[in-house]
C-alpha positions, 0 to 999 in steps of 0.5 A: 501530192498525196495529201491533196488527193486524199483531201479531193477524194475526201471533199468530193466523197463529202459533197457527194454525201451532202449532195445525196442527203440534200437530194433525198431531203427534197425528194421526199419533201416533194413526194409528201407535197405530191401525196397531200396534193393527191388527198386534196385533188380527191376531196375536190373531186368529191365535193365537185360531184356532191355540188353536181348531184345537188344541182341535178337534185335541185333541177329535179325538184324544180322541175316537179314543182313545175309539174305540180303547178301546171297540174294545178293551174290545169285542175283549176281550169276544170273547175276542180277547185276545193271550195267548189266540191262537198265532201261526204265521209262514208263508214258502212259497217253492216251486213248486207245481201248481195243485192244491197251490195251490188247497188252500194258498190254501183253508187261508189263510182265516179262520175262528172259531178262526184268522185268516190275516194275508197280508204278500205273495203273488206268482205266477209261472208256470214255463216251463222244466223245471229241477231246483232246490232249493227253500227246504227243501233238498229237490230240487223237480221242477218241470214246466212249467205249475207255478207258483213261489208265494211266500207270506208271512204269519202264522196267529193260531190260538185257544189254549185254554190261554191260553198263547202258543206262543212262551212255552210253549218 
């Protein structure tokens, strides 16, 4: 009987060892699958967020396109069609006195049938008296107190014929 007790205790011990190893194996393999599934879940969440952001961006772009289309339609209804406007480019680089500068700047206002789009505007006072040629080739008589004015831009003038000035030539 003592051999049976020894045998039983060895058998029970062996079974417990096998049971512990198999439980450890199944636990570790299950835990490894859990970690892999956590990584997959995180990747799927990031992908879903990315798709959500893309959808929001696409919706925002669509709304922007619709706003632009409404603006273009309203502009056409008001007669702001490119064919109906002539463009005159302005490039003034000359010395002027205050009266001439005021007159030029007054002409650069906007109205119902014209619009001035400024590109650059620069003023510099002339301190010394010198006679130099201006950009038009004429001799400029600069006086102390005059202003060297650089004005660049474009006038958009409503063209009643519907044909831009550039296409008439």
